[in-house]
N, C-alpha and C positions, 0 to 999 in steps of 0.2 A: 559439512563433514570434513574432518582433517584426518590424515593418515600418517602413521609413524612406523618406524621399523623397516623391515625388508619390503621391497616392492613385491606385490602379490604375483604369483605365477599366473600365466594365462588360464582363463577359465575353460573347462571342458564340460559339455553337456550341462550347462548351468540351468537351473530351474528357478522360477520365481518363488520367493518365500510366500507360502499361503497359510496364514494363521486362521483361516476360516474353516479348518478341518473339523469334522465331527468328533474326531478323537480328542481325548483329554491331552492338553499340552503339558510341558514339563513343569516341575515345581508346583504341582497341584492346581494348575490352571484348569478351570472347568470348561466344558464344551460350550461353544458360543450359544447354541440354542437353549442352554440351561440358564443363561444370564437373565433373560426376562423372567423365567419362572422363579429364580432366586430373588430378584428384586420385587416381584409381586408378593412373595412371601414376607419379605422384610417390610414392605410398605403397609401390607394389610395388618401386620402385628405391631405397627408403630402408632403411638399417640404422643400427646404433648409431653408426657413424663418420661418416655423411654426412647426418645429420638436419637439421632446421631449425625454423623457427617459422612458424605459420600465423596469419593475421589474418582476422577477419570484421568488416567495417565495415558498420554499419547506419545509413543516413541517415534521420534522423527528420523529421517534419513535412511530408513530401511530399504526403500526401493533403490536408492543410489548405492548403498552398501552391497546389495545383492548384484547390481550391475557390475560392480568392481570386483567383488570377491566370490560371488556365486552362492549357491544354496547352502552347502555344507558349512561354510564359514559363518553365515548368518544364523543358521540353526544353533550352532554352538554359542555364538554371541548372545542370541536371544535367551537361551537357557541360563547363561550367567546373569543376565539382567533380571529375568523373572525370579530366579532364586534370591537375588539381592532384594528385590522389591518385597518378596514374601517375608524375608527376614526382618527388614526394617519396619514394615507395617504390622507384622505379626498376624497377618490375615491371608485368607485365600484370595487369589486373583481370579476375576471373572472376565473372560474374554468377551468383549462387546462386538468389535468388528476389526479385522485387520490386526494392527498392532496397537489397538486401544483396549485398555483394561479398566474394569470397575473394581473399586475396593470399598467396602462398607466398614466404617469404624463406629461400632455401636457405643452409645453412652459417651461419645466424644464430642467436645465442642469444636467449633470452627477454629478457634485460636489454638487448641491442642493439635488439631489436624495440620495446621500451618507449620507447626514445629516439625512434624514428621516430614511434610513436603519439602521443607527447606533442607533437611538432611538428604533427601533424594536429589534435589537440585545440586547440592554441593558435590555429591558423588558423580553426577554427570558432567561436572566440570573437569573431571580427570579421565584418563584413557581407560579403555577396556582392552584386554589382551586375549587374543585367540592364537594359540601357537606362538609364533614369534612375531606376530603382526599386531600393532597397536592401532586403535582408531578412536575417534571421538564421535559420539552421537548425542543427541539432545532430546529433551522431553518438554512437553507442555502439560500442565496439570490444572484441571478444573476442580473446584471445591464447592460443595453445596450442603448446607445444613438442612436436615429434614426432621420433622415435617414443617419446619419454619417457612421454607420457600417451596416445598413440593410435598404433596400428600398422595400422589400416585406415581407409578413407575414412569409413565410417559412424561409427566411434569419433571420428574427428577432427571431423566435423560436429556430433556430439552435444556434444563438449567445447566447441567454439566457440559453439554455441547457448546452452549453460549459462553461459558467461562473458559473453556479450552480455546475457542475461536478468539476470544479477547486476549488470552495469554499469548497467542501466536503473533499478535500485532506488536508485541514488545520485544520480539526476538527470541533466540534460543534459551531454553532452561528458565521458564517463567511459570508462575502460578497465579491464578486469579480466583478470588472468592466471589461466588454469586451472592449479591446482597441487594438491598433496596435500590441503590444507585444504578447498579447494572440492570436490574429489572426495569427501572424507568428508562434507561438508555435503550434497551431492547424494545420497549413499548413505543418509544419515539421512532425508532427505526421502522417498526411495523407500520406506524401511521404514515411515515414518509413513503414507504414502499407502496402502500395502498393508494396514496395520492398520486404518485408518479404514474401509475398505470392509467389513471384517468386524465392526468394533466396533458399527456401527449394528445389524446383524443380531443380534448377541449382547447388545445393550443394555449395552455397556460404556463408553459416554460418560458421564462423571460430571458431574452438574449441581451447581454450588455458587453462592453468592451473596456479593457484597461489600456490606456495609452502609455507608450514608453518614450521617454525624452532622450535625445541624443545631445550630450554636452559639447561635442565637437561642432556639430551643425547648428546647435542651439535651437532645435526644432523637435517636434513630435514626429518621429519617423516610423514607428512600429506600433503594433497593438496586439492584445491578446483577447480572444473571445472568452466570455465568462457567462455561465448559466446560473440562474437561481429560480426558485419557485416559492410562492407564498402558500404555506400549508396552514389551513385553519386550525387554530388552537396552538400553533407553534410559532408562526410568523415566517419571515423570509429564511430560506435554507439555501446555502450556497453549494456549488458543485463539490468542494472538498468533503462535505458531509454526505450528500446524497449519491455521489458516485459509487462509494463502497456498497451502499444499499442497492443500487442498480445492479452491481456485480453479483451480489448474493441472490437477488430476486430474478435474475435472468433478463433484466431490462437494459443491460449495458450496451448491446448492439444498437438498439433503438435510440438510446441517448446519444451515443457517439456519432451515429450517422445523421441524427438531427443536427448536431453541432457542425458536422462537416458540410452539410448543405448550406447552412447559414454562413459559414466561413467562406465557401466558394462564392455565394451571392454577394457578400460584402466586398470581397476582393474585386469581383467583376464590376461592381458599381463604382469603386474607387478608381479603377482603370478607365471606366467610361467617362467619368467626370474629369479626368486628366489630373487627378490629385497625386502628387509625388509621395511615395512611401517605399519602405524597404520590404516589409512583410507583415502579414497578420497570422497569428498562430492560434491553435487550440491544443489543450492537453488531451493525451490519449491514454486510456486505461491500459495497464500492463496486460490485461486479458485480451485486449484487441490486437496486440502485437503478435499474438500467436493464433489469431483467427485467420482462417484461410482466405476469407473474402475481403479483408481490409485493403489489400493492394488493389484489387479490382475496383473497390468503391472509390479510393483516392484517384485512380486513373480516370474513372467516370467523371468525378468532380472537376478534375483538371481539364478534361475535354469539353464537358458541358459548358463551363464558364470561361473557356479559352484563357486559362491562367498561365502566364509566362513562368519560366523557371525562376525559383528563388522567392516568389511572392507568397506562396502558401507554406506555412511552417507547422510542424507537428512537434509537440513537447512530450517527452517521456521521462519517467523517474528512475532512480537507481533500483527501486524494487522490481521494475520490469527486467532489468539486467540480471538480478538475482534469481528471478523466476525461471527464465529460460534463455540462457546465454546464446545458444546456437540458433534457435528460432528467431530471437530478436536481432541478432547480427545479420542474418539473411534478409529479414524484413526491412530493417533500416537501410541496408545496402541497396535494396530494390527501390525504396522510397527516394534515396539520394539520387539514384540513376534517373528517376522520373523528374528530378528538378525540385524536390521538396526539401526545404531547409529543415535540418534535424537539430533539435534543441534538447540538451540534457538538463533536467531540473535538479534542484537540491545539490548543486555541485559542492563537493567538499564534505558532504555529510557522512561519507564512508570511503574506505579504501577502494571498493569496487567501482565507485563512480569516477574516481581519478584514474584508476588503471584501465577502465573501459575506454578512455580517450585514445589509448594505443591501439584499440581493436575496432572501434565503431566509427562509422562515418559521421561524426558529430561536427556541426558547423558553429554552434553557439552553446554556451553554458549559462545557467542561471544560478546565482548564489543561493545557498541555503539561507532562508529568512533569519534563522537564528543568529547567524553572523552579523547581519545588519542590526538586529535588535540589541545584540550584546555590545555593539560599538558605543552605546551610551554608558556602559558601566564596567566593561572588561577590556583593559588595555591589550590583552593578548588577541582579542578579536581583530584589532587593527592590523597586527602583524600577519594574522591569517589572511585577511582581505588583501593586503599588499602582496603576499606570496602567491595566492591563488590567481590574482589578477595578472601578475607577471607571468605565471605559468601559462595561462590562457593566451596571453599575447605572444609568448614565444612559440606556442603551438599554432599560431595563426587563427585563433578562435575569437569570436565575438563574446563579450561578457556582459551579462545583464544582472543588475542588482534590483531585487524586488523587495517591497516592504519599506521603502524609504519614506520616513515620516518627519524627520527633524533636520534642522540646520546643521547640527553636529555630524550626523550621518552623511549628509551631503558633502561637507568639507572633507571628511575622511575619504569618501569615495572619489571625489575630484582629485585629491592628492595622489590616490592610487591609480588615477587615470582610467577609472571604470567608465567607459563611454556611454553605456546604456543604463538608464535608471528609471525605475517604475515605483510608484507608490502614491499615497495620499498627499505627500508634500507637493507633488507635481499635479496630479489629477486623480479624482475618484473614478470608479467605474461609471460608464455612461451609455446612453442609447446610441444607436448607429447614426442617427441624424446629427447629433452633437459631435460624434467622432469625425464625421466628414468635414465639419467646420474647423476641427482642431488639427487634423493631420497636416503636416508640412508647414505648421505655423510656430512661431516663437511663443514663449510664455507671455510676453507683453501683448502680442497680437491675439492671443487666446484668452485674455483676461475675462471678457464678457461671457464667453462660452464656459470657462471654468467656474465662474460665479454661478451661472445657471445650473451647472452640473452639481456643484457643492450644495446649492440650495435644495435641489431635488433629493439629494441624499439625506439632508436634515429633516425633510418632511416625513 
């Protein structure tokens, strides 16, 4: 949300915007409880010859706008938006829930609908004016042709919800068409979610580690815990894919606490064996950073495994900062006070990740993988790597480059004095026993271990 014009006056007696009212809304918006009835009528009268396309339009930022400007401002803003949407679609808007609206475009193809949606997205790139105050809000639009992909109301709503959720992954003002590829993607997610619930009980979550090489000490001094599962019919699925599934299915706490227990145990065993290392980390879902019991769980892990300050590290992404800045700042500050190393992932991927370094207790940053990959073909990427590495160094932060795979990438990173490097060029992910043999060793000393790890990956 961006604001322009005069600073709003302090709110008095502000009420939350409630679009779930039984009364008809402005601009011909139907009552919410009539939405299902209308869709039932549409779907029951639809066949292959007289189908159409449904749109689900979700107006973002309204809660934050209400917090800033109050009820009256948002009521007038919403009326403007709904009048515009009715004009551009030429149809009645049917309130689904909150600030989500359904539009049915009869005898309209998906391609034709996308043209209408693009016009809507273009409008939302510009400010809305209420009184003398301008603001920007955004929308996400889901598009679904019926009866091609949905023959009932419930199916249609599910498809539209899926498309809107997918659109939100791409940022503000996006549209996604529900198609065969998205249907297969959602079916895959469903299979993974079902398997995850059983994998914990059967102890089938595989724990592996990514070693990190220190070019100054010429040794492996750090590592990152990595989870994966083998799903029948799909194959190995890594944490980047199944973590969002766990978030949506309510299994994220179980997953993250499983990882924390293994992390604590691994660190304790490294200490017990007298192996020198800096830290071992695991990634934390943004959802966990606003959970009330995360701090207590980390405190328990540190105590149970007698982990000294700085040995346990937690990584978070820029998305977490965007989700809840205040909660995350407080949580990370508490973690830092406990002696946990705080690592910011995807450094340089957006302004907020860079600006957050001024506010958050960050100890270490990880390069966005894209920069490392683009070193192969984009000369500007080298300039970016040099600049960000120097920035981190001036701020007293450690810098890790992940995804290092080629000699050329290595040379550029070494010239930039990026001390910590991680990727297949150095070592693949490996089991804990191999990690113990690798840590605090040079590349030459680790040759036999690395050969064993690479052979295991190829099998």
